[in-house]
N, C-alpha and C positions, 0 to 999 in steps of 0.2 A: 587333563583334568582342569576344570574351571572352578577355582576356589575363591572367586571374587564375590560370590553371592553371600548375603548374610545368612547365617545359620543360628537358630535359637534352640538351645538344648535345655531340657528340664527333666526332672524326675517325675514319672507317672506312677503313683502308688497303685492305681487301678490296674495298670499293665505290668507292674513290677519291673520296669525297664526305664532307661533314659530314652527320651523322645527328642528327635532333631527335626525341626521344621524349617523350610526354606520359604519365607513369606513372599518373595518376589516371583516364585514359580508355583502357581496354584496347584495344590494337591501333592506337592513334592515334600515327602517326609520319610523318615526312617527311624529305626530304634536300635537299641543295643543293650547288653547287660552291663556295659561300662560306658562312661562318658566318651572315651576314646573310640570305642566300637561304634557308638551312635554317630560320632563325627565322621568316622571313616565310611560308614554306610551312607550317610547323607551326601558326602562328596561323590560317591559312586552314583547315587540317585540323581544328583544334579547332571552328571554326564549323560545318564540314560534318559532323563527328562528332555534335555536339549536334543539328543539324538532322535528321540521319538517325535518331538515337535517338528524338527527339521524334515524328517521323512514324510510327515503328514502335511508339510507346507504351511505350518502354523508359525506365527511370529514368535521370536524369542524376546522376552521382556528385557528392557534396558536395566542395567545395574542402577540401583538407587542407593542402597546402603544407608543405614541409619546414622552412621558416624562419618559420613562423607565430608562433612564440614566442621568437624571437631578440631 
């Protein structure tokens, strides 16, 4: 499991769920009824995103990380 990508988690009142977005992987996001569930689902989606991109021969974005230089 690749946990090095930045994950942004926020509450969505519209969806009544926590939403987790992975900005460095276009379209990679997940949700959950709790913060922890959203995080766990996002970590699984990162792996699936990378697996799918690899199988299609698409490049995997480099890790940028917002706090890389803090």
